[in-house]
C-alpha positions in Angstrom: 15.2 -4.8 -13.1 14.3 -1.5 -14.6 11.4 0.3 -13.0 9.0 2.6 -14.7 7.1 5.3 -12.8 4.0 7.4 -13.3 2.2 9.9 -11.3 -1.5 9.4 -10.9 -4.0 11.8 -9.4 -6.2 10.1 -6.9 -9.0 11.6 -4.8 -6.5 11.8 -1.9 -3.8 13.5 -3.9 -0.9 12.5 -6.2 0.3 8.9 -6.1 3.5 7.7 -7.5 3.1 4.2 -9.1 6.1 2.1 -10.0 6.4 -1.2 -11.8 9.1 -3.5 -13.1 8.9 -6.5 -15.5 7.3 -8.6 -12.8 4.6 -6.3 -11.4 3.8 -3.3 -9.3 6.7 -2.2 -7.1 5.3 1.0 -5.6 2.3 3.0 -4.7 3.1 5.9 -2.5 1.5 9.3 -1.6 3.6 12.1 -2.9 4.2 15.0 -0.6 4.4 12.8 2.5 7.5 12.3 4.7 8.0 8.7 3.6 8.2 7.4 0.1 9.4 4.0 -1.0 12.0 5.1 -3.5 12.8 8.8 -2.9 15.5 8.7 -5.6 12.8 8.7 -8.3 11.3 12.1 -7.3 11.6 14.6 -10.0 11.9 12.1 -12.8 9.9 12.9 -15.9 6.7 11.0 -16.4 7.3 8.2 -18.9 5.6 8.2 -22.3 6.0 4.5 -22.7 2.8 2.5 -21.9 3.3 -0.1 -19.2 0.6 -2.8 -18.8 1.1 -3.2 -15.1 0.9 0.6 -14.5 -2.2 0.9 -16.7 -3.8 -2.0 -14.8 -2.9 -0.4 -11.4 -4.4 2.9 -12.4 -7.6 1.2 -13.6 -8.0 -0.8 -10.5 -7.3 2.2 -8.2 -9.9 4.2 -10.2 -12.4 1.4 -9.6 -11.4 1.3 -5.9 -11.9 5.0 -5.3 -15.3 4.7 -7.1 -16.5 1.9 -4.9 -16.4 -0.7 -7.7 -13.4 -2.7 -6.6 -12.7 -4.4 -3.2 -9.9 -6.8 -4.2 -6.9 -5.9 -6.4 -5.6 -8.3 -9.0 -2.6 -6.3 -10.4 0.6 -8.4 -10.1 3.0 -7.3 -7.4 6.8 -7.3 -7.3 7.6 -6.6 -3.7 11.1 -6.4 -2.4 11.7 -6.9 1.2 12.9 -9.3 3.9 11.0 -12.6 4.4 9.4 -11.2 7.5 8.3 -8.1 5.6 6.8 -10.1 2.8 5.0 -12.3 5.3 3.6 -9.1 7.0 2.5 -7.7 3.6 0.9 -11.0 2.7 -1.1 -11.0 6.0 -2.3 -7.4 5.2 -3.8 -8.7 2.0 -5.9 -11.1 4.1 -7.7 -8.3 5.9 -11.2 -8.0 4.3 -12.6 -4.8 2.7 -14.2 -2.7 5.4 -12.6 -4.5 8.3 -9.7 -3.5 10.5 -7.1 -5.6 12.5 -4.9 -4.5 15.3 -1.1 -5.1 15.0 -1.6 -7.9 17.5 -4.2 -9.6 15.3 -1.9 -9.3 12.3 1.0 -10.8 14.3 -1.4 -13.6 15.4 -2.4 -14.2 11.8 1.2 -14.6 10.9 1.7 -17.2 13.6 4.0 -14.9 15.6 1.8 -13.2 18.3 4.8 -11.6 20.1 6.0 -9.8 16.9 3.7 -6.8 17.3 6.4 -4.2 17.0 8.1 -6.0 14.1 4.8 -6.1 12.3 4.3 -2.4 12.8 7.8 -1.8 11.4 7.2 -4.0 8.4 3.8 -2.3 7.7 5.7 1.0 7.8 7.9 -0.2 5.0 5.0 -1.4 2.8 5.9 -0.1 -0.7 2.4 -0.6 -2.2 0.0 1.6 -0.2 -3.8 1.0 -0.7 -3.3 -2.2 -2.7 -1.5 -3.9 0.1 -3.9 -2.4 2.7 -1.8 -1.4 5.7 -4.4 1.4 6.2 -6.6 -1.4 7.7 -4.4 -1.9 10.7 -5.1 0.2 13.8 -3.8 0.4 17.4 -5.0 -2.0 20.1 -7.0 0.9 21.6 -8.9 1.3 18.4 -7.1 4.5 17.4 -5.5 5.3 14.0 -1.8 4.9 14.3 1.2 5.1 11.9 0.5 5.5 8.2 3.2 6.6 5.7 0.6 8.3 3.7 -0.6 10.4 6.6 -3.3 9.7 9.2 -5.8 11.9 7.3 -5.4 9.6 4.2 -5.7 6.5 6.4 -8.9 7.9 7.9 -10.2 8.7 4.4 -9.4 5.2 3.1 -11.2 3.6 6.1 -14.2 5.8 5.6 -14.3 4.9 1.9 -14.4 1.2 2.9 -16.9 1.7 5.7 
């Protein structure tokens, strides 16, 4: 499937949004070490309007303005069955709440898979919308976030 990408300015910096014919494929912070599809960096911004990308931008705008707690933009996530299960579990964490990696593994019915859950979360291609920022360490500390711990803290503060 052909993906279309746009760059969107969020209050936390530039985000790259990607979509294919089925839904949103990517939301990643630009300028961070990890990006979901680094081979798209430097591509020109498309001039073609894409309904999924427009919806994602509108919903993210509402989120950052405190008017949206649940996203409805369709997703088109590519990953292993375990990764998809981890990402589905992330979407069950309510706004303003946090889980530990252990709680997420428990919710997935696999309490011993804490490290695998952490690895799957690290490969989440759709930051913010699939809210991996809501997962913290067992000691209550902020740990691992591809968008940077400063952005993770800002997102949690926005939801507090």
